[in-house]
N, CA, C and O atoms as a MOPAC input file, in Angstrom:
PM7 MOZYME 1SCF
protein

 N    -17.81600 1    -5.41900 1    18.37300 1
 C    -18.05700 1    -6.84100 1    18.18300 1
 C    -17.42400 1    -7.59200 1    19.34300 1
 O    -16.29700 1    -7.29000 1    19.73500 1
 N    -18.11900 1    -8.54700 1    19.88500 1
 C    -17.61500 1    -9.34500 1    20.99400 1
 C    -16.44000 1   -10.19600 1    20.54000 1
 O    -16.19500 1   -10.35800 1    19.34400 1
 N    -15.71800 1   -10.73900 1    21.51800 1
 C    -14.61800 1   -11.63400 1    21.19600 1
 C    -15.16000 1   -12.81800 1    20.41200 1
 O    -16.25100 1   -13.31700 1    20.68700 1
 N    -14.40400 1   -13.24600 1    19.45900 1
 C    -14.82800 1   -14.35900 1    18.63200 1
 C    -13.64400 1   -14.89400 1    17.86600 1
 O    -12.53100 1   -14.96400 1    18.38900 1
 N    -13.88200 1   -15.26600 1    16.64000 1
 C    -12.82200 1   -15.78900 1    15.78700 1
 C    -12.19800 1   -14.66400 1    14.98900 1
 O    -12.88700 1   -13.76500 1    14.50800 1
 N    -10.88400 1   -14.72500 1    14.85600 1
 C    -10.15100 1   -13.81200 1    13.99000 1
 C     -9.56100 1   -14.65200 1    12.87000 1
 O     -8.83800 1   -15.61600 1    13.11900 1
 N     -9.87500 1   -14.28000 1    11.63300 1
 C     -9.49000 1   -15.07500 1    10.47700 1
 C     -8.60800 1   -14.23500 1     9.56900 1
 O     -8.93300 1   -13.08700 1     9.26600 1
 N     -7.49900 1   -14.80700 1     9.14000 1
 C     -6.63100 1   -14.18500 1     8.14900 1
 C     -6.64100 1   -15.01000 1     6.89000 1
 O     -6.54600 1   -16.23600 1     6.94300 1
 N     -6.75700 1   -14.33800 1     5.73700 1
 C     -6.79900 1   -15.04100 1     4.45800 1
 C     -5.77000 1   -14.41700 1     3.51900 1
 O     -5.87100 1   -13.24100 1     3.17200 1
 N     -4.78000 1   -15.21200 1     3.11200 1
 C     -3.82900 1   -14.81200 1     2.08600 1
 C     -4.35700 1   -15.37100 1     0.76700 1
 O     -4.21700 1   -16.56100 1     0.48500 1
 N     -4.96700 1   -14.49600 1    -0.03600 1
 C     -5.70100 1   -14.93200 1    -1.23800 1
 C     -4.81700 1   -14.79900 1    -2.47300 1
 O     -4.60500 1   -13.69700 1    -2.98100 1
 N     -4.31000 1   -15.92300 1    -2.94800 1
 C     -3.48400 1   -15.93900 1    -4.14700 1
 C     -4.27900 1   -16.35600 1    -5.36600 1
 O     -5.46700 1   -16.66600 1    -5.27400 1
 N     -3.60900 1   -16.35900 1    -6.51900 1
 C     -4.28300 1   -16.72900 1    -7.77500 1
 C     -4.73100 1   -18.18500 1    -7.79400 1
 O     -5.83800 1   -18.48900 1    -8.23800 1
 N     -3.87500 1   -19.08600 1    -7.31300 1
 C     -4.15500 1   -20.51400 1    -7.39700 1
 C     -4.77800 1   -21.09300 1    -6.13000 1
 O     -5.57800 1   -22.02600 1    -6.19700 1
 N     -4.41000 1   -20.54000 1    -4.97800 1
 C     -4.93300 1   -21.04900 1    -3.71500 1
 C     -4.95900 1   -19.93500 1    -2.69400 1
 O     -4.32900 1   -18.89300 1    -2.87400 1
 N     -5.69500 1   -20.16400 1    -1.61800 1
 C     -5.63900 1   -19.23000 1    -0.52000 1
 C     -5.43800 1   -19.99400 1     0.77200 1
 O     -5.91500 1   -21.11600 1     0.94400 1
 N     -4.71600 1   -19.35000 1     1.67500 1
 C     -4.43400 1   -19.93000 1     2.97900 1
 C     -5.28900 1   -19.21100 1     4.00900 1
 O     -5.39600 1   -17.98500 1     3.99200 1
 N     -5.89400 1   -19.97300 1     4.90000 1
 C     -6.75500 1   -19.43600 1     5.94400 1
 C     -6.17600 1   -19.83000 1     7.30000 1
 O     -5.86200 1   -20.99800 1     7.53100 1
 N     -6.03800 1   -18.85000 1     8.19600 1
 C     -5.62200 1   -19.10600 1     9.57400 1
 C     -6.71200 1   -18.55900 1    10.48200 1
 O     -7.16300 1   -17.42700 1    10.30800 1
 N     -7.13900 1   -19.37000 1    11.45900 1
 C     -8.19100 1   -18.98700 1    12.39300 1
 C     -7.59400 1   -18.93700 1    13.80000 1
 O     -6.99900 1   -19.90700 1    14.27000 1
 N     -7.76200 1   -17.79800 1    14.45900 1
 C     -7.34900 1   -17.63400 1    15.85500 1
 C     -8.59500 1   -17.59100 1    16.72300 1
 O     -9.61600 1   -17.02400 1    16.33300 1
 N     -8.50600 1   -18.18600 1    17.89100 1
 C     -9.63700 1   -18.18000 1    18.81000 1
 C    -10.52900 1   -19.38800 1    18.66100 1
 O    -11.57500 1   -19.46800 1    19.30600 1
 N    -10.14500 1   -20.31400 1    17.83800 1
 C    -10.91300 1   -21.54600 1    17.63600 1
 C    -10.33000 1   -22.63500 1    18.52800 1
 O     -9.38200 1   -22.38900 1    19.27400 1
 N    -10.88000 1   -23.80800 1    18.45300 1
 C    -10.31900 1   -24.95600 1    19.14200 1
 C     -9.89500 1   -25.95100 1    18.08400 1
 O    -10.77600 1   -26.49200 1    17.41600 1
 N     -8.63100 1   -26.23800 1    17.87500 1
 C     -7.47600 1   -25.76100 1    18.61700 1
 C     -7.29700 1   -24.25200 1    18.46400 1
 O     -7.88900 1   -23.64000 1    17.57500 1
 N     -6.46500 1   -23.64200 1    19.34800 1
 C     -6.34200 1   -22.18200 1    19.35600 1
 C     -5.95200 1   -21.59200 1    18.00700 1
 O     -6.39500 1   -20.49700 1    17.65900 1
 N     -5.14300 1   -22.29200 1    17.25700 1
 C     -4.76400 1   -21.83000 1    15.92600 1
 C     -4.97100 1   -22.98800 1    14.97000 1
 O     -4.45900 1   -24.08400 1    15.19800 1
 N     -5.71300 1   -22.75600 1    13.91100 1
 C     -5.82100 1   -23.77600 1    12.88200 1
 C     -5.63200 1   -23.10800 1    11.53100 1
 O     -5.93000 1   -21.92400 1    11.36800 1
 N     -5.14400 1   -23.85700 1    10.57700 1
 C     -4.93200 1   -23.30700 1     9.24700 1
 C     -5.31200 1   -24.34400 1     8.20100 1
 O     -5.31100 1   -25.55000 1     8.45000 1
 N     -5.63500 1   -23.83000 1     7.03200 1
 C     -6.00200 1   -24.70100 1     5.91600 1
 C     -5.72400 1   -23.97400 1     4.60800 1
 O     -5.62700 1   -22.74700 1     4.57100 1
 N     -5.59900 1   -24.73700 1     3.55600 1
 C     -5.43300 1   -24.17800 1     2.20500 1
 C     -6.56000 1   -24.70200 1     1.33000 1
 O     -6.96700 1   -25.86000 1     1.42900 1
 N     -7.05500 1   -23.81700 1     0.46800 1
 C     -8.15000 1   -24.14700 1    -0.43200 1
 C     -7.81900 1   -23.64500 1    -1.82800 1
 O     -7.02500 1   -22.71600 1    -1.97400 1
 N     -8.41300 1   -24.24400 1    -2.86000 1
 C     -8.22600 1   -23.69000 1    -4.19600 1
 C     -8.90000 1   -22.32000 1    -4.27800 1
 O     -9.94500 1   -22.08900 1    -3.66900 1
 N     -8.29000 1   -21.42900 1    -5.03100 1
 C     -8.84300 1   -20.07700 1    -5.17500 1
 C     -9.88100 1   -20.07400 1    -6.29600 1
 O     -9.66000 1   -19.53700 1    -7.38100 1
 N    -11.01600 1   -20.69200 1    -5.99200 1
 C    -12.11800 1   -20.73900 1    -6.95500 1
 C    -13.42500 1   -20.86800 1    -6.17200 1
 O    -13.43000 1   -20.81000 1    -4.94200 1
 N    -14.51300 1   -21.04000 1    -6.88300 1
 C    -15.82900 1   -21.08800 1    -6.23700 1
 C    -15.93800 1   -22.22700 1    -5.22400 1
 O    -16.62400 1   -22.08400 1    -4.21200 1
 N    -15.27800 1   -23.34600 1    -5.47700 1
 C    -15.33700 1   -24.47300 1    -4.54600 1
 C    -14.65000 1   -24.11700 1    -3.23400 1
 O    -15.18200 1   -24.39400 1    -2.15900 1
 N    -13.48500 1   -23.51100 1    -3.31400 1
 C    -12.77800 1   -23.09200 1    -2.10500 1
 C    -13.55100 1   -22.03700 1    -1.33600 1
 O    -13.63800 1   -22.09900 1    -0.11000 1
 N    -14.11500 1   -21.06800 1    -2.05000 1
 C    -14.90300 1   -20.01500 1    -1.40100 1
 C    -16.11900 1   -20.62600 1    -0.69700 1
 O    -16.47400 1   -20.21100 1     0.40700 1
 N    -16.75300 1   -21.60700 1    -1.33400 1
 C    -17.91700 1   -22.26100 1    -0.72900 1
 C    -17.52300 1   -23.00800 1     0.54700 1
 O    -18.29000 1   -23.03700 1     1.51000 1
 N    -16.34000 1   -23.60800 1     0.55800 1
 C    -15.87800 1   -24.30400 1     1.76800 1
 C    -15.73100 1   -23.32600 1     2.92500 1
 O    -16.12500 1   -23.63300 1     4.05000 1
 N    -15.16800 1   -22.15700 1     2.65900 1
 C    -15.00800 1   -21.15900 1     3.72000 1
 C    -16.36400 1   -20.61000 1     4.14000 1
 O    -16.59800 1   -20.41500 1     5.33300 1
 N    -17.25900 1   -20.35600 1     3.19700 1
 C    -18.60300 1   -19.89100 1     3.55700 1
 C    -19.31300 1   -20.90600 1     4.44900 1
 O    -19.99900 1   -20.52700 1     5.39800 1
 N    -19.14900 1   -22.19400 1     4.14800 1
 C    -19.74400 1   -23.24100 1     4.98400 1
 C    -19.17700 1   -23.23000 1     6.38800 1
 O    -19.91500 1   -23.37300 1     7.36300 1
 N    -17.85900 1   -23.05800 1     6.49600 1
 C    -17.23700 1   -22.96700 1     7.81100 1
 C    -17.78000 1   -21.76800 1     8.57400 1
 O    -18.13300 1   -21.88400 1     9.74700 1
 N    -17.85000 1   -20.61500 1     7.91200 1
 C    -18.32400 1   -19.39500 1     8.57100 1
 C    -19.78200 1   -19.52500 1     8.99300 1
 O    -20.16000 1   -19.04400 1    10.06200 1
 N    -20.59600 1   -20.16200 1     8.17800 1
 C    -22.01200 1   -20.32200 1     8.49400 1
 C    -22.21800 1   -21.21500 1     9.71000 1
 O    -23.22600 1   -21.09300 1    10.40600 1
 N    -21.27100 1   -22.11200 1     9.96900 1
 C    -21.41300 1   -23.03500 1    11.09900 1
 C    -20.95300 1   -22.42400 1    12.42100 1
 O    -21.14900 1   -23.02300 1    13.47900 1
 N    -20.34800 1   -21.24900 1    12.37300 1
 C    -19.82200 1   -20.62700 1    13.59100 1
 C    -20.90600 1   -19.88300 1    14.35200 1
 O    -21.74200 1   -19.20300 1    13.75700 1
 N    -20.88500 1   -20.01500 1    15.66100 1
 C    -21.82700 1   -19.28500 1    16.51400 1
 C    -21.15700 1   -18.07100 1    17.14600 1
 O    -21.79600 1   -17.30600 1    17.86800 1
 N    -19.87300 1   -17.90200 1    16.87300 1
 C    -19.11500 1   -16.77300 1    17.39800 1
 C    -19.00700 1   -15.67800 1    16.33600 1
 O    -19.07000 1   -15.97300 1    15.14200 1
 N    -18.84800 1   -14.42900 1    16.75000 1
 C    -18.56900 1   -13.37400 1    15.77100 1
 C    -17.24900 1   -13.66400 1    15.05400 1
 O    -16.33200 1   -14.23900 1    15.64000 1
 N    -17.15900 1   -13.26700 1    13.79700 1
 C    -15.96900 1   -13.51500 1    12.98700 1
 C    -15.45000 1   -12.19100 1    12.45100 1
 O    -16.19500 1   -11.40300 1    11.86900 1
 N    -14.16600 1   -11.96400 1    12.65700 1
 C    -13.46900 1   -10.81800 1    12.07500 1
 C    -12.45600 1   -11.37800 1    11.09500 1
 O    -11.66100 1   -12.24900 1    11.44800 1
 N    -12.48000 1   -10.88100 1     9.86100 1
 C    -11.65800 1   -11.45800 1     8.81500 1
 C    -10.88300 1   -10.37000 1     8.08500 1
 O    -11.45600 1    -9.36400 1     7.66700 1
 N     -9.56900 1   -10.57800 1     7.93300 1
 C     -8.72500 1    -9.68900 1     7.13100 1
 C     -8.21400 1   -10.48600 1     5.94100 1
 O     -7.71200 1   -11.59900 1     6.09900 1
 N     -8.34500 1    -9.90900 1     4.74000 1
 C     -7.99100 1   -10.58400 1     3.49500 1
 C     -7.00500 1    -9.71900 1     2.72400 1
 O     -7.18600 1    -8.50500 1     2.63000 1
 N     -5.96300 1   -10.33400 1     2.17200 1
 C     -5.00500 1    -9.62400 1     1.32600 1
 C     -4.55500 1   -10.55000 1     0.21100 1
 O     -4.62000 1   -11.77200 1     0.34400 1
 N     -4.10100 1    -9.97100 1    -0.87900 1
 C     -3.58400 1   -10.74600 1    -1.99900 1
 C     -4.30200 1   -10.41200 1    -3.28900 1
 O     -5.24300 1    -9.61900 1    -3.31100 1
 N     -3.83700 1   -11.03400 1    -4.37000 1
 C     -4.36700 1   -10.71200 1    -5.69400 1
 C     -5.83500 1   -11.08300 1    -5.85500 1
 O     -6.53500 1   -10.47400 1    -6.66400 1
 N     -6.31400 1   -12.06500 1    -5.10500 1
 C     -7.71700 1   -12.47800 1    -5.20300 1
 C     -8.54000 1   -11.99600 1    -4.00900 1
 O     -9.62500 1   -12.52000 1    -3.75600 1
 N     -8.03400 1   -11.00300 1    -3.27400 1
 C     -8.70800 1   -10.54800 1    -2.04900 1
 C    -10.09500 1    -9.98900 1    -2.32600 1
 O    -11.03800 1   -10.30600 1    -1.60100 1
 N    -10.24000 1    -9.17700 1    -3.34200 1
 C    -11.53800 1    -8.56900 1    -3.63000 1
 C    -12.58100 1    -9.63000 1    -3.97900 1
 O    -13.69200 1    -9.60800 1    -3.44800 1
 N    -12.23000 1   -10.55000 1    -4.86100 1
 C    -13.16200 1   -11.61900 1    -5.23100 1
 C    -13.53900 1   -12.48700 1    -4.04500 1
 O    -14.70000 1   -12.86400 1    -3.88600 1
 N    -12.55000 1   -12.80500 1    -3.20500 1
 C    -12.82600 1   -13.60900 1    -2.01500 1
 C    -13.75200 1   -12.86700 1    -1.06400 1
 O    -14.72700 1   -13.43300 1    -0.56800 1
 N    -13.44600 1   -11.59700 1    -0.81000 1
 C    -14.26800 1   -10.81100 1     0.12400 1
 C    -15.69900 1   -10.68600 1    -0.37200 1
 O    -16.63600 1   -10.77000 1     0.42200 1
 N    -15.88300 1   -10.48900 1    -1.66600 1
 C    -17.23900 1   -10.39700 1    -2.21600 1
 C    -17.95800 1   -11.73900 1    -2.13700 1
 O    -19.16100 1   -11.78400 1    -1.87800 1
 N    -17.23300 1   -12.82700 1    -2.35900 1
 C    -17.85000 1   -14.15400 1    -2.30500 1
 C    -18.28000 1   -14.51600 1    -0.88300 1
 O    -19.33100 1   -15.12800 1    -0.69100 1
 N    -17.48100 1   -14.14300 1     0.10300 1
 C    -17.79500 1   -14.47100 1     1.49100 1
 C    -18.75200 1   -13.44400 1     2.07200 1
 O    -19.75100 1   -13.81000 1     2.69200 1
 N    -18.46100 1   -12.17100 1     1.88100 1
 C    -19.34300 1   -11.08300 1     2.28000 1
 C    -19.48800 1   -10.85800 1     3.76900 1
 O    -19.22100 1   -11.74300 1     4.58200 1
 N    -19.91900 1    -9.65100 1     4.10800 1
 C    -20.26700 1    -9.31800 1     5.48700 1
 C    -21.63100 1    -9.91700 1     5.80600 1
 O    -22.46300 1   -10.11000 1     4.91900 1
 N    -21.84300 1   -10.20000 1     7.06100 1
 C    -23.13400 1   -10.71100 1     7.53500 1
 C    -23.25200 1   -10.32300 1     9.00000 1
 O    -22.34500 1    -9.70300 1     9.55500 1
 N    -24.35700 1   -10.68300 1     9.62600 1
 C    -24.47400 1   -10.44900 1    11.06100 1
 C    -23.32100 1   -11.14500 1    11.76300 1
 O    -23.04300 1   -12.31600 1    11.50500 1
 N    -22.66000 1   -10.43000 1    12.63900 1
 C    -21.52500 1   -10.95800 1    13.39200 1
 C    -20.36600 1   -11.41500 1    12.51400 1
 O    -19.58200 1   -12.26900 1    12.92800 1
 N    -20.24300 1   -10.86100 1    11.30700 1
 C    -19.08800 1   -11.15300 1    10.44800 1
 C    -18.65500 1    -9.86300 1     9.77700 1
 O    -19.46000 1    -9.18800 1     9.13600 1
 N    -17.38700 1    -9.52100 1     9.92400 1
 C    -16.83000 1    -8.33600 1     9.28700 1
 C    -15.62600 1    -8.74300 1     8.46300 1
 O    -14.74500 1    -9.45700 1     8.94300 1
 N    -15.58900 1    -8.28600 1     7.21900 1
 C    -14.49300 1    -8.60100 1     6.31200 1
 C    -13.77500 1    -7.30300 1     5.96200 1
 O    -14.40500 1    -6.32300 1     5.56400 1
 N    -12.46100 1    -7.30700 1     6.11200 1
 C    -11.63300 1    -6.15100 1     5.81900 1
 C    -10.60800 1    -6.54600 1     4.76900 1
 O     -9.86200 1    -7.50600 1     4.95800 1
 N    -10.56700 1    -5.81000 1     3.66100 1
 C     -9.53600 1    -6.03100 1     2.64700 1
 C     -8.33400 1    -5.18100 1     3.05000 1
 O     -8.45400 1    -3.97400 1     3.25900 1
 N     -7.18400 1    -5.82400 1     3.15300 1
 C     -5.97700 1    -5.19700 1     3.66500 1
 C     -4.92000 1    -5.15600 1     2.56800 1
 O     -4.80500 1    -6.08500 1     1.76900 1
 N     -4.15900 1    -4.08200 1     2.53600 1
 C     -3.03500 1    -3.98200 1     1.61000 1
 C     -1.98700 1    -5.02300 1     1.96900 1
 O     -1.72100 1    -5.23900 1     3.15100 1
 N     -1.38100 1    -5.67800 1     0.97400 1
 C     -0.33300 1    -6.65700 1     1.27800 1
 C      0.87000 1    -6.03900 1     1.98400 1
 O      1.66200 1    -6.76100 1     2.58900 1
 N      1.02000 1    -4.71500 1     1.91900 1
 C      2.13200 1    -4.09000 1     2.64500 1
 C      1.89900 1    -4.12300 1     4.15400 1
 O      2.85700 1    -4.04400 1     4.92300 1
 N      0.64600 1    -4.23900 1     4.59100 1
 C      0.33200 1    -4.33900 1     6.01300 1
 C      0.67500 1    -5.73300 1     6.52600 1
 O      1.33800 1    -5.87400 1     7.55300 1
 N      0.23200 1    -6.74400 1     5.82300 1
 C      0.49200 1    -8.13000 1     6.21400 1
 C      0.29700 1    -9.01800 1     5.00000 1
 O     -0.67500 1    -8.86300 1     4.26100 1
 N      1.22000 1    -9.95100 1     4.79300 1
 C      1.10500 1   -10.86900 1     3.65900 1
 C      0.70600 1   -12.27300 1     4.08500 1
 O     -0.00900 1   -12.95600 1     3.35200 1
 N      1.15000 1   -12.71700 1     5.24900 1
 C      0.85600 1   -14.09100 1     5.66700 1
 C     -0.52900 1   -14.15800 1     6.30800 1
 O     -1.01600 1   -13.18200 1     6.88000 1
 N     -1.14200 1   -15.31600 1     6.19900 1
 C     -2.47500 1   -15.50100 1     6.77100 1
 C     -2.45000 1   -15.32800 1     8.29300 1
 O     -3.40400 1   -14.80100 1     8.86600 1
 N     -1.38400 1   -15.75800 1     8.94500 1
 C     -1.28900 1   -15.60000 1    10.39500 1
 C     -1.23500 1   -14.12200 1    10.77800 1
 O     -1.93200 1   -13.69600 1    11.69900 1
 N     -0.42000 1   -13.34300 1    10.08400 1
 C     -0.33300 1   -11.91200 1    10.38000 1
 C     -1.65600 1   -11.21400 1    10.08200 1
 O     -2.03000 1   -10.27000 1    10.77900 1
 N     -2.36300 1   -11.66900 1     9.05700 1
 C     -3.66700 1   -11.09700 1     8.74500 1
 C     -4.69000 1   -11.41800 1     9.83600 1
 O     -5.52700 1   -10.57800 1    10.16700 1
 N     -4.62700 1   -12.62800 1    10.39600 1
 C     -5.53700 1   -12.98900 1    11.48700 1
 C     -5.26100 1   -12.12100 1    12.71800 1
 O     -6.19300 1   -11.68900 1    13.39600 1
 N     -4.00000 1   -11.87200 1    13.00000 1
 C     -3.64700 1   -10.99600 1    14.12300 1
 C     -4.13200 1    -9.58600 1    13.83900 1
 O     -4.64100 1    -8.91100 1    14.73400 1
 N     -3.97700 1    -9.13200 1    12.59200 1
 C     -4.46500 1    -7.79700 1    12.20700 1
 C     -5.98500 1    -7.71000 1    12.38100 1
 O     -6.49100 1    -6.70000 1    12.87000 1
 N     -6.70000 1    -8.73800 1    11.99400 1
 C     -8.15400 1    -8.75000 1    12.16500 1
 C     -8.52400 1    -8.67900 1    13.63400 1
 O     -9.44300 1    -7.95300 1    14.01200 1
 N     -7.81600 1    -9.42700 1    14.46000 1
 C     -8.10500 1    -9.42400 1    15.89900 1
 C     -7.87300 1    -8.03900 1    16.51400 1
 O     -8.62000 1    -7.61400 1    17.39500 1
 N     -6.84300 1    -7.34700 1    16.04900 1
 C     -6.47600 1    -6.06600 1    16.63600 1
 C     -7.19100 1    -4.87300 1    16.00500 1
 O     -7.27300 1    -3.81300 1    16.62600 1
 N     -7.70300 1    -5.02100 1    14.79900 1
 C     -8.22300 1    -3.87100 1    14.05600 1
 C     -9.74000 1    -3.79700 1    13.95000 1
 O    -10.29000 1    -2.70200 1    13.82600 1
 N    -10.41100 1    -4.90500 1    13.99500 1
 C    -11.85800 1    -4.88900 1    13.75600 1
 C    -12.63400 1    -5.02200 1    15.04200 1
 O    -13.86500 1    -5.02700 1    15.02200 1

């Protein structure tokens, strides 16, 4: 996959934190509710990107989030053990280095 955006998602029960590397500004972060509305906001962001996206997700809601967002052309989602990385920033770095 070509260079693009690296996204880390710390998916908790009540909210999830998203950190994006490679965007403008170089690092941006946001928090969303961990429900269908929050997932839809991230899907909308991903759909608007023209760059490839690599995403690493960890946390109690990681599986549900990954299924809601899903893989697509130029988008790869990796579910990561929280022992590898817990923070959204570390997950974004893991996505950049691993996918």
